[in-house]
Residue, then its C-alpha position, 0 to 999 in steps of 0.5 A: x128209095x131205101x137201102x138195102x142191107x144184106x146180113x152175113x150168116x156165120x155157122x159155128x162149129x162145136x166140137x169136144x177136144x181131149x186136152x193134155x191133162x186127159x180132160x175133155x173139152x168142148x170147143x166151137x170153132x168158126x170164121x168171120x171173113x177167111x179168118x178162123x176162131x175157136x171159141x174156149x169155155x173161161x176157166x178162170x170166170x173170177x165174176x158174173x161179168x167176166x165173159x164165158x167165152x173166150x176167142x182166139x185167132x185158129x193159127x194150126x196149121x196141118x203138117x204134111x203127111x198127117x192126114x194118112x194114118x201111121x202103118x201098123x206094125x206087125x206081127x213078125x212070127x217067132x223064131x223056130x230057134x225061140x220056141x220052148x219046144 
C-alpha cells in the first residue's frame, strides 16, 4: 500500500509600509503553525549569494485600545472678547 502525504499550503500577504525614515517599503507576512513571520527586503545585500529577503518572527502585539481612531478636537467658537470689532 502506498502512503499518501498531505501537503500543507500557506499564504503570504504583501503590504506596503512607511518606515520611520519616511521611505515606503514592502513586507511579506505569513504564519506557519501559528507563528507569525515577516520577510523584509535585504537592503544590505553584499553579493549575489546573499538572500533577497530577511525573515523575522513577528512579535508585535497591538496595544489595547489602539483599534479606536483618536478623537479629533472640535473647533471652539471665538469668545466675544477675542473679536476685533
